[in-house]
C-alpha positions as CSV (number, residue, x, y, z in Angstrom):
1,M,0.0,0.0,0.0
2,D,1.4,3.4,-1.0
3,Y,0.5,6.4,1.2
4,L,1.3,10.0,1.4
5,L,1.9,12.1,4.5
6,R,1.1,15.7,3.7
7,E,-0.2,18.9,5.1
8,F,-4.0,19.4,5.5
9,K,-5.4,21.5,2.7
10,H,-8.8,23.2,2.0
11,G,-11.1,20.5,0.8
12,D,-9.9,17.8,3.2
13,E,-12.5,18.8,5.9
14,K,-15.1,16.1,5.2
15,E,-12.6,13.3,5.1
16,V,-10.9,14.5,8.3
17,I,-14.3,14.6,10.0
18,S,-14.9,11.1,8.8
19,V,-11.5,10.0,10.3
20,F,-12.5,11.5,13.6
21,K,-15.8,9.6,13.7
22,D,-14.3,6.3,12.6
23,A,-11.4,6.5,15.0
24,N,-13.7,7.0,17.9
25,N,-15.5,3.7,17.4
26,P,-12.9,1.5,19.1
27,R,-13.1,3.7,22.2
28,R,-16.5,2.2,23.1
29,I,-16.7,-0.2,26.0
30,S,-18.5,-2.7,23.8
31,K,-15.4,-2.8,21.6
32,G,-12.8,-3.0,24.4
33,G,-12.4,0.8,24.9
34,I,-12.9,2.9,28.0
35,Y,-15.8,5.1,27.1
36,P,-19.5,4.3,27.5
37,D,-21.1,3.5,24.2
38,E,-23.7,6.2,24.6
39,K,-20.9,8.9,25.0
40,I,-19.4,7.8,21.7
41,D,-22.8,7.9,20.1
42,Q,-23.1,11.5,21.3
43,I,-19.8,12.3,19.7
44,Q,-20.8,10.6,16.5
45,N,-23.9,12.8,16.4
46,W,-21.9,16.1,16.6
47,S,-22.5,18.4,13.7
48,D,-19.7,18.6,11.1
49,E,-19.2,22.3,12.2
50,K,-18.6,21.2,15.9
51,I,-16.1,18.6,14.9
52,K,-14.4,21.0,12.5
53,S,-14.0,23.6,15.4
54,F,-12.8,20.8,17.7
55,I,-10.0,19.4,15.5
56,I,-9.4,21.7,12.5
57,D,-9.9,25.3,13.3
58,G,-6.8,27.0,14.8
59,N,-4.6,24.0,14.3
60,F,-1.8,22.9,11.9
61,L,-2.7,19.4,10.6
62,F,-1.1,16.6,8.8
63,V,-3.1,13.9,7.0
64,V,-2.2,10.4,5.8
65,E,-3.7,9.6,2.4
66,I,-3.8,6.3,0.6
67,E,-2.4,7.1,-2.8
68,E,-4.5,4.7,-4.9
69,T,-7.8,5.9,-3.5
70,N,-7.0,9.4,-2.1
71,E,-8.8,8.3,1.1
72,I,-7.6,10.1,4.1
73,I,-7.0,7.6,6.9
74,G,-5.4,9.6,9.6
75,T,-4.8,13.1,10.9
76,G,-2.5,14.7,13.5
77,G,-2.0,18.3,14.5
78,I,-0.8,21.0,16.9
79,S,-2.4,24.2,17.9
80,T,-1.0,27.4,16.4
81,G,-2.8,30.2,18.2
82,A,-1.2,33.4,19.3
83,T,-1.0,32.2,22.9
84,N,0.9,29.1,21.8
85,F,3.5,31.3,20.1
86,L,3.7,33.6,23.1
87,F,4.5,30.8,25.5
88,K,6.4,28.7,22.9
89,S,4.3,25.6,23.7
90,T,1.7,23.9,21.5
91,H,-1.2,21.7,22.3
92,S,-1.2,18.3,20.7
93,R,-4.4,18.1,18.7
94,A,-6.4,15.8,16.5
95,H,-4.4,12.6,16.5
96,Y,-6.8,10.1,15.0
97,V,-6.4,7.1,12.7
98,K,-9.3,5.2,11.2
99,E,-10.0,1.9,13.0
100,N,-8.9,-0.4,10.2
101,Y,-5.5,1.3,10.1
102,Q,-4.8,1.6,13.9
103,K,-2.2,-0.4,15.8
104,K,-0.2,-1.5,12.7
105,K,-3.2,-3.3,11.2
106,A,-1.9,-2.3,7.8
107,G,1.7,-3.2,8.7
108,I,2.5,0.5,9.3
109,S,2.2,2.7,12.4
110,F,0.3,5.7,11.0
111,G,-0.1,7.1,14.5
112,K,3.7,7.0,15.0
113,M,4.2,8.7,11.6
114,L,1.8,11.5,12.4
115,R,3.3,12.0,15.9
116,E,6.8,12.2,14.4
117,A,5.6,14.8,11.8
118,T,3.9,16.9,14.4
119,I,7.0,16.9,16.7
120,S,9.1,17.9,13.7
121,K,6.7,20.7,12.7
122,A,6.5,22.0,16.3
123,A,10.3,22.2,16.5
124,S,10.5,23.9,13.2
125,L,8.0,26.5,14.4
126,G,10.2,27.2,17.4
127,F,8.0,25.6,20.1
128,R,9.9,24.5,23.2
129,K,7.3,21.8,24.1
130,I,4.2,19.9,23.1
131,F,1.6,19.4,25.8
132,G,-1.6,17.4,25.8
133,Y,-4.0,15.1,27.6
134,A,-4.3,11.4,26.9
135,A,-6.6,8.6,28.0
136,P,-4.9,6.1,30.4
137,N,-4.9,3.4,27.7
138,V,-2.8,5.6,25.2
139,I,-0.4,7.5,27.5
140,G,2.2,4.8,26.8
141,F,2.1,5.8,23.1
142,H,3.1,9.4,23.9
143,K,5.8,8.2,26.3
144,K,7.5,6.5,23.3
145,F,8.2,10.0,22.1
146,G,9.7,11.3,25.3
147,A,6.4,12.4,27.0
148,K,6.5,12.9,30.7
149,A,3.3,12.7,32.7
150,Y,2.4,15.2,35.4
151,P,-0.6,13.7,37.3
152,K,-1.2,16.9,39.3
153,Y,-2.7,18.4,36.1
154,N,-4.9,15.5,35.1
155,K,-8.5,16.3,34.3
156,K,-11.8,14.5,33.7
157,S,-12.5,13.6,30.1
158,P,-15.2,15.8,28.5
159,F,-16.5,12.6,27.0
160,S,-17.0,10.7,30.3
161,S,-16.5,11.8,33.9
162,S,-15.4,8.3,34.8
163,V,-12.2,8.7,32.7
164,E,-9.3,10.8,33.9
165,L,-7.2,12.2,31.2
166,Q,-3.4,12.2,31.9
167,Y,-1.5,15.5,31.3
168,Y,1.8,15.1,29.5
169,E,4.6,17.2,28.0
170,I,7.2,16.5,25.3
171,E,10.1,18.8,25.6
172,L,11.6,19.8,22.2
173,Y,14.5,21.9,23.5
174,D,16.0,23.0,26.8
175,S,14.5,26.1,28.3
176,I,14.3,27.6,31.8
177,W,10.5,27.8,31.1
178,N,10.1,24.1,30.7
179,G,9.9,23.5,34.4
180,W,6.9,25.8,34.7
181,R,3.6,24.0,34.2
182,I,1.6,27.0,32.8
183,E,0.0,25.1,29.9
184,P,-2.8,23.5,31.9
185,Y,-3.9,27.0,32.9
186,I,-3.7,28.5,29.4
187,H,-5.1,25.5,27.6
188,K,-8.6,27.1,27.4
189,I,-7.2,30.2,25.7
190,S,-4.7,28.4,23.4
191,K,-6.8,28.9,20.3
192,M,-6.8,32.7,20.5
């Protein structure tokens, strides 16, 4: 299978929204995930506009596209708002891979490919760190890229109050500011 890792472009919106919906299916308890099925049903019923504002607007995105079909099967991104540049830290956003391509089902780790691309892009933009929140069952994935967890800043998932999301940071270069955990406090304004 030939694939292309490329930057998101205008016209990709519908396919990226489709990736988001498909990638959430394995998160259901009935499929071995950690979220109640009814919560995933609620997400699946979000309007395209809501999903677009959640994962596309204000973010720099990469997509993985199957060359033969032009089907987009994954997306990964970082936030690029003014606050991100002010603090030189970017929020990890929109890392989703369609269910049939997750966990090397196609022989390739598309999630790894997307994470490496977003780390490289963040570094090229001058960000000193990437921060984010991950479900307990996927924090190990981020740790493969040097992520360090800071449990003090964990928060309840907006998708289910029974799931605590783990706060993590990936340092891209040394800075005296890296020891400060300001990102959890500015996260809500990071899309300015």
